[in-house]
ZAMARGU-4260 file (C-alpha; in steps of 0.2 Angstrom, whole numbers, plus 5000, padded with zeros to 4 digits):
<rodrens>
0) 5269/5169/4809 | 5275/5157/4822 | 5272/5139/4815 | 5255/5137/4823 | 5253/5153/4815
5) 5254/5146/4797 | 5246/5127/4804 | 5229/5138/4809 | 5227/5149/4791 | 5235/5132/4783
10) 5217/5123/4793 | 5204/5137/4790 | 5208/5135/4774 | 5209/5116/4769 | 5191/5115/4776
15) 5184/5131/4768 | 5189/5122/4752 | 5185/5102/4754 | 5167/5102/4767 | 5153/5102/4757
20) 5139/5112/4762 | 5128/5098/4770 | 5143/5096/4782 | 5140/5115/4790 | 5122/5114/4795
25) 5121/5105/4817 | 5119/5086/4817 | 5100/5086/4824 | 5101/5068/4836 | 5113/5055/4837
30) 5106/5046/4820 | 5106/5062/4808 | 5130/5061/4811 | 5136/5049/4801 | 5142/5029/4810
35) 5150/5024/4797 | 5153/5005/4798 | 5155/4989/4786 | 5136/4993/4780 | 5133/5011/4781
40) 5119/5021/4776 | 5125/5040/4773 | 5116/5057/4771 | 5124/5072/4758 | 5139/5077/4760
45) 5143/5062/4776 | 5152/5051/4762 | 5161/5064/4755 | 5167/5070/4772 | 5171/5054/4777
50) 5184/5049/4769 | 5193/5064/4762 | 5197/5066/4780 | 5201/5049/4784 | 5215/5050/4770
55) 5222/5068/4779 | 5220/5058/4797 | 5209/5071/4802 | 5196/5058/4808 | 5206/5054/4824
60) 5221/5070/4823 | 5231/5067/4836 | 5231/5048/4832 | 5249/5042/4826 | 5248/5042/4806
65) 5256/5024/4806 | 5238/5020/4814 | 5229/5028/4804 | 5227/5046/4812 | 5234/5063/4809
70) 5252/5064/4818 | 5245/5080/4825 | 5253/5087/4840 | 5239/5090/4855 | 5243/5111/4851
75) 5238/5108/4833 | 5224/5096/4836 | 5215/5108/4845 | 5217/5122/4830 | 5209/5109/4819
80) 5196/5108/4834 | 5194/5128/4835 | 5194/5131/4816 | 5181/5115/4813 | 5171/5126/4827
85) 5173/5144/4816 | 5170/5139/4799 | 5150/5126/4808 | 5160/5108/4801 | 5153/5094/4805
90) 5163/5078/4815 | 5166/5066/4802 | 5163/5050/4812 | 5154/5046/4826 | 5161/5033/4833
95) 5163/5019/4850 | 5179/5015/4841 | 5190/5034/4842 | 5179/5041/4860 | 5184/5024/4868
100) 5189/5006/4861 | 5208/5017/4851 | 5213/5025/4867 | 5212/5008/4876 | 5222/4999/4861
105) 5232/5016/4860 | 5238/5013/4879 | 5234/4993/4882 | 5235/4983/4864 | 5249/4975/4858
110) 5257/4982/4837 | 5248/4969/4829 | 5232/4974/4838 | 5236/4995/4833 | 5238/4988/4816
115) 5224/4976/4813 | 5211/4986/4823 | 5216/5005/4824 | 5216/5011/4805 | 5199/5002/4800
120) 5190/5015/4815 | 5200/5029/4810 | 5191/5027/4792 | 5173/5021/4796 | 5173/5005/4791
125) 5172/4992/4806 | 5154/4999/4820 | 5162/4996/4839 | 5148/4995/4855 | 5152/4992/4873
130) 5150/4976/4882 | 5150/4980/4901 | 5134/4981/4911 | 5122/4969/4917 | 5108/4964/4921
135) 5114/4962/4939 | 5130/4971/4934 | 5130/4988/4934 | 5135/5002/4948 | 5145/4988/4952
140) 5151/4983/4938 | 5167/4970/4942 | 5150/4958/4947 | 5148/4953/4929 | 5147/4937/4927
145) 5144/4933/4909 | 5158/4920/4905 | 5169/4916/4894 | 5179/4898/4897 | 5197/4895/4887
150) 5192/4878/4875 | 5207/4878/4867 | 5208/4885/4852 | 5197/4898/4857 | 5184/4904/4869
155) 5165/4898/4874 | 5153/4915/4879 | 5138/4913/4888 | 5130/4927/4896 | 5121/4943/4893
160) 5122/4962/4894 | 5112/4976/4892 | 5112/4995/4889 | 5124/4992/4875 | 5123/5006/4863
165) 5119/5000/4844 | 5122/4984/4848 | 5110/4981/4831 | 5119/4992/4824 | 5137/4988/4828
170) 5149/4975/4818 | 5160/4970/4830 | 5161/4974/4852 | 5172/4974/4862 | 5167/4969/4881
175) 5171/4961/4898 | 5171/4943/4902 | 5174/4933/4916 | 5189/4921/4915 | 5192/4918/4933
180) 5176/4913/4946 | 5190/4914/4960 | 5191/4932/4957 | 5181/4948/4956 | 5193/4961/4947
185) 5204/4950/4944 | 5198/4938/4933 | 5189/4950/4922 | 5195/4950/4902 | 5192/4962/4889
190) 5188/4957/4875 | 5185/4959/4854 | 5173/4949/4843 | 5162/4952/4825 | 5144/4955/4830
195) 5137/4942/4816 | 5148/4928/4827 | 5135/4913/4831 | 5124/4917/4843 | 5122/4934/4846
200) 5106/4939/4845 | 5106/4957/4852 | 5086/4968/4857 | 5083/4985/4858 | 5075/4993/4872
205) 5064/5007/4871 | 5064/5022/4883 | 5052/5034/4889 | 5054/5046/4875 | 5048/5031/4862
210) 5067/5029/4853 | 5081/5021/4861 | 5100/5017/4855 | 5106/5005/4871 | 5100/4985/4868
215) 5099/4969/4877 | 5115/4959/4870 | 5114/4938/4874 | 5129/4926/4871 | 5125/4910/4868
220) 5140/4897/4867 | 5149/4908/4857 | 5164/4903/4850 | 5179/4917/4849 | 5194/4913/4842
225) 5211/4916/4855 | 5219/4923/4838 | 5213/4929/4821 | 5219/4925/4807 | 5233/4936/4805
230) 5238/4933/4823 | 5231/4947/4831 | 5225/4940/4847 | 5206/4943/4853 | 5210/4949/4874
235) 5216/4967/4875 | 5230/4965/4889 | 5231/4949/4898 | 5219/4937/4901 | 5211/4943/4919
240) 5222/4958/4915 | 5204/4964/4908 | 5198/4978/4925 | 5213/4988/4921 | 5208/4990/4904
245) 5187/4994/4909 | 5197/5009/4922 | 5205/5015/4906 | 5192/5016/4894 | 5178/5021/4909
250) 5192/5038/4910 | 5189/5041/4890 | 5170/5038/4890 | 5166/5047/4903 | 5174/5061/4895
255) 5164/5057/4879 | 5146/5060/4890 | 5151/5075/4900 | 5155/5083/4881 | 5135/5087/4884
260) 5136/5099/4892 | 5148/5109/4882 | 5133/5108/4867 | 5128/5123/4861 | 5137/5133/4846
265) 5120/5147/4851 | 5115/5154/4864 | 5099/5151/4871 | 5095/5168/4873 | 5102/5171/4854
270) 5090/5152/4850 | 5071/5161/4856 | 5072/5177/4852 | 5069/5171/4834 | 5056/5161/4839
275) 5048/5171/4854 | 5051/5189/4849 | 5063/5204/4850 | 5061/5221/4862 | 5068/5237/4855
280) 5086/5231/4861 | 5084/5215/4849 | 5084/5203/4864 | 5073/5187/4870 | 5057/5199/4873
285) 5053/5192/4890 | 5064/5199/4900 | 5064/5184/4916 | 5065/5171/4903 | 5079/5179/4897
290) 5087/5182/4913 | 5089/5161/4917 | 5094/5158/4899 | 5110/5168/4900 | 5113/5162/4915
295) 5112/5144/4907 | 5122/5151/4892 | 5134/5158/4906 | 5134/5141/4917 | 5138/5130/4901
300) 5152/5147/4892 | 5162/5140/4910 | 5159/5122/4908 | 5166/5124/4892 | 5182/5134/4901
305) 5184/5121/4911 | 5185/5106/4897 | 5198/5114/4890 | 5209/5112/4904 | 5204/5097/4908
310) 5205/5089/4888 | 5225/5096/4889 | 5228/5090/4907 | 5222/5073/4901 | 5226/5069/4884
315) 5243/5075/4894 | 5241/5062/4909 | 5241/5076/4921 | 5222/5073/4927 | 5218/5066/4945
320) 5211/5049/4941 | 5195/5053/4948 | 5192/5070/4937 | 5182/5060/4921 | 5171/5059/4934
325) 5169/5074/4941 | 5167/5080/4924 | 5154/5067/4919 | 5144/5073/4930 | 5143/5091/4930
330) 5141/5088/4910 | 5127/5080/4911 | 5121/5088/4923 | 5122/5105/4914 | 5116/5095/4901
335) 5096/5092/4911 | 5095/5109/4914 | 5099/5115/4897 | 5084/5104/4892 | 5071/5106/4906
340) 5073/5124/4903 | 5073/5122/4883 | 5056/5114/4887 | 5050/5127/4900 | 5052/5139/4886
345) 5044/5130/4872 | 5027/5125/4881 | 5015/5116/4876 | 5019/5120/4857 | 5037/5107/4861
350) 5023/5094/4871 | 5020/5087/4852 | 5028/5070/4850 | 5025/5065/4832 | 5021/5082/4819
355) 5032/5088/4808 | 5031/5103/4816 | 5041/5097/4829 | 5052/5087/4819 | 5042/5073/4827
360) 5043/5078/4844 | 5061/5083/4844 | 5064/5093/4858 | 5052/5083/4869 | 5062/5067/4863
365) 5081/5072/4870 | 5073/5080/4885 | 5068/5065/4890 | 5084/5057/4881 | 5096/5066/4894
370) 5089/5059/4909 | 5101/5043/4902 | 5114/5053/4907 | 5116/5051/4921 | 5114/5038/4923
375) 5125/5029/4906 | 5145/5026/4910 | 5142/5028/4930 | 5128/5036/4938 | 5129/5053/4947
380) 5129/5046/4961 | 5138/5038/4960 | 5150/5050/4951 | 5150/5060/4966 | 5153/5046/4978
385) 5171/5044/4968 | 5174/5062/4970 | 5171/5064/4989 | 5182/5052/4992 | 5197/5050/4981
390) 5197/5070/4977 | 5187/5077/4990 | 5192/5064/5001 | 5182/5069/5014 | 5181/5056/5031
395) 5170/5042/5031 | 5164/5045/5013
</rodrens>
């Protein structure tokens, strides 16, 4: 056996022995996942699974061990993901710290920042939110106006962010602020501070689904120390160089959002055959619906193959800088179409909004939630513009 074969066998055995039974069931929605934080609420099995995986470093298996990771190679981390999927083990932790801030700190952070912030992220002790978009700065993010004024040993922050996912539940924020009004892109700083700071308030935004993770976030004379108690800077990279960090982080955010296109462990045809009946061959009884679902299953499988290749090249630093935009567009559009097909297959029953029979209208609310996928992290229109200019190099684009 090769070293990777041995690693696969040992990993599978360890997962079988340690993954709690409750963590072998699919995640129903975002609220069903484990988000950690300073004041977490755990469902059965979540705390046990988080602690076991964090101790092994497998909440972030490919991060260096000195920062709370598992120190696995890309090949080993891929095997771990494959074995978790095969055994239906849930991810132990959902975290913007893992998906977005962590990679940015690994790339741009000082050694002090990495040692201070990354291990608590890996252990699920701090829940982060992202302060990017503003009411007047969405697609043109670099026009942001939230200001951070130098006041000696601290900055004073004033302004507003919008669409701040889980801001009302987050412990800390990674936030873009304007530190130089004379420069658009070169006057932005990337700052880290506590959401419990005086002057920080949040207000949830309710979407058409009747639910939302999004918030408005307000900063009124918020004092952010330039350095924290152990000499750790609150600014990542350099003052006025935050746009470099922001762009790098957006690539990871768009890769995260694109993952919606690869969701669904069970084919749609198999899922609805159990619900709506099978023909004599055991297939979904409705041939037209079966054909539509088979087409969607094939599209999802093709996207998964593309996503796996993209993931390898992205982690190796070999992909085109605009490729995350392409993946984000493709993944979100597939996810929207899949949910539209599920709604169509469900008929009038899935339009019900509140009963236990529909799990509180989960199907309809999930369908409506996908509409935000093509806006958050960069609109589909902006993604297409970037692809046309930077990848296809279309004339006049």
